[in-house]
C-alpha positions in Angstrom: 173.5 149.4 136.7 175.6 147.1 135.1 176.6 146.4 131.3 175.6 143.2 130.0 178.9 141.6 128.5 177.8 138.9 125.6 180.4 135.9 124.5 181.2 135.6 120.8 179.5 132.9 121.1 176.1 134.9 122.2 176.8 137.8 119.8 177.5 135.3 117.4 173.6 133.5 118.2 172.2 137.3 118.0 173.6 138.1 114.8 172.2 134.8 113.8 168.8 135.8 115.3 168.7 139.3 114.3 169.4 138.1 110.6 166.6 135.1 111.2 164.2 137.8 112.2 164.9 140.1 109.0 164.2 137.5 107.2 161.4 136.7 108.4 159.4 140.2 108.1 160.9 140.2 104.7 159.0 136.9 103.2 155.6 137.6 105.6 156.0 142.0 104.3 157.5 141.7 101.4 157.9 138.7 99.6 154.4 137.6 100.6 152.6 140.5 100.2 154.3 140.5 95.9 153.5 137.0 95.8 149.5 137.9 96.8 149.8 140.7 94.4 151.3 139.2 91.7 148.5 136.0 91.5 145.8 138.8 91.8 147.1 140.4 89.0 147.3 137.1 86.6 143.7 136.1 88.0 142.6 139.8 86.6 144.2 138.8 83.7 142.8 135.5 83.0 139.2 137.3 83.3 140.1 140.0 81.2 141.2 137.8 78.1 137.7 136.2 79.1 135.9 139.2 78.9 137.8 140.5 75.4 136.9 136.7 74.1 134.0 136.5 74.6 133.6 140.4 73.2 135.6 139.3 70.3 133.1 136.7 69.6 129.9 139.2 70.6 131.1 141.6 68.1 132.0 139.0 64.8 128.1 137.8 65.7 127.2 142.0 65.4 129.2 142.0 62.1 127.3 138.5 60.7 124.2 139.8 61.7 125.0 144.0 60.4 126.3 142.0 57.0 122.5 139.8 57.1 120.4 142.7 57.7 122.7 144.7 54.6 122.2 141.8 52.2 118.1 141.9 53.5 117.9 145.5 52.7 119.5 145.1 49.2 117.5 142.7 48.3 114.0 144.4 49.2 112.8 143.0 52.5 111.2 145.4 54.4 112.4 146.4 57.8 110.1 145.5 60.7 109.8 146.2 64.2 109.5 144.2 67.5 106.1 145.0 68.9 105.7 145.5 72.8 104.8 142.7 75.6 101.2 141.4 74.8 101.2 141.7 71.3 98.3 138.5 71.9 95.6 140.4 70.4 96.8 141.8 67.5 99.2 138.4 66.9 95.7 136.8 67.1 94.0 138.7 64.0 97.3 138.6 61.7 97.4 134.6 62.2 93.5 134.1 61.9 93.6 136.4 58.5 96.7 134.6 57.5 95.3 130.9 58.2 91.4 132.0 56.8 92.0 130.3 53.6 93.0 126.9 55.1 91.6 123.8 56.4 91.2 122.5 60.0 93.5 125.0 61.8 94.7 124.8 64.8 97.2 127.0 67.2 98.2 125.7 70.5 100.5 128.4 72.4 103.8 127.3 74.0 105.2 129.1 78.0 106.6 132.3 77.0 110.1 132.6 76.8 112.0 135.4 78.7 115.5 133.5 78.9 116.7 136.4 76.3 117.2 139.9 77.9 114.4 142.4 76.6 113.0 139.7 74.2 109.7 137.3 74.6 109.7 134.3 72.8 106.0 133.3 72.2 106.2 130.0 70.4 103.2 128.5 68.6 102.6 125.2 67.0 100.3 125.4 63.9 98.7 122.8 61.9 96.8 123.1 58.8 95.3 121.4 55.9 95.4 123.1 52.6 94.9 121.9 48.9 98.3 122.5 47.5 102.4 122.5 49.0 102.3 126.2 46.9 99.7 127.4 49.2 101.2 125.6 52.2 104.6 127.5 51.5 102.4 131.0 50.9 101.3 130.6 54.6 104.5 130.1 56.1 105.9 133.3 53.6 103.1 135.6 55.0 104.1 134.3 58.3 107.8 134.8 58.2 106.9 138.0 56.2 103.8 139.4 58.4 103.4 142.4 60.4 105.0 140.7 63.6 108.8 139.3 63.3 108.7 135.7 63.3 110.7 132.7 62.5 109.9 129.6 62.0 112.1 126.4 63.5 110.5 123.4 61.9 108.1 122.4 59.3 106.3 119.9 57.8 104.4 118.9 54.7 102.8 115.6 53.8 99.9 114.2 51.3 97.0 113.0 52.9 95.9 111.0 50.3 98.9 109.1 49.9 98.8 106.8 52.9 102.6 106.0 52.5 104.0 109.3 52.2 106.3 110.3 55.5 107.0 113.6 56.8 110.4 115.0 55.5 111.1 117.3 58.5 110.5 115.6 61.9 110.1 117.8 64.6 105.9 119.5 63.8 102.8 117.3 63.8 100.8 117.9 61.0 97.8 117.1 62.4 94.4 116.1 60.9 92.4 117.3 58.3 90.4 116.5 55.5 92.5 118.8 53.0 94.8 116.9 50.1 97.6 118.2 52.6 99.0 118.2 56.1 100.9 121.5 56.8 102.4 121.3 60.7 105.0 124.4 61.7 105.9 125.8 65.0 106.7 129.3 64.6 108.1 132.1 67.1 107.1 135.8 67.4 109.1 137.9 69.2 108.4 140.9 71.2 110.3 143.6 73.3 110.0 143.6 77.1 
């Protein structure tokens, strides 16, 4: 076999080709791999920062709730526990007891809200008549401080004798009653899944 002799031009071209191949290999295997890894790490940092921000918001909410719980405990509010899901019969017994002294009461239950994990919200619109504003407030207080955790998210009271009066809080129909005052409210009762 004979030896191959390259001209200086061919040698120069071979050197340029080897340099280009080395640069291409460096670009494909080193630069692109490093750039992809940096992009992945940047995305991971952004995701972790988002999670940290969400965790900080949750922590602030928990601290606020803990502070509210401590304030309630120090003011003497009794602690209630969430009943298990499908507490409808005991809840109805409580509602009948609370509403026993009212006039023309009606209950309209909403569909169950299961959007919060581990919690079922049972909404109910309650309308009734009563003899005084104080009696209406007492019913609301009895609902909020009853055996089962509850929040009242809208309420209205109006006189049935004064035809020019208007409900001050919009959002709950007060219904029709023969009593001097008509009350309408929407309450949400909470149950544990």
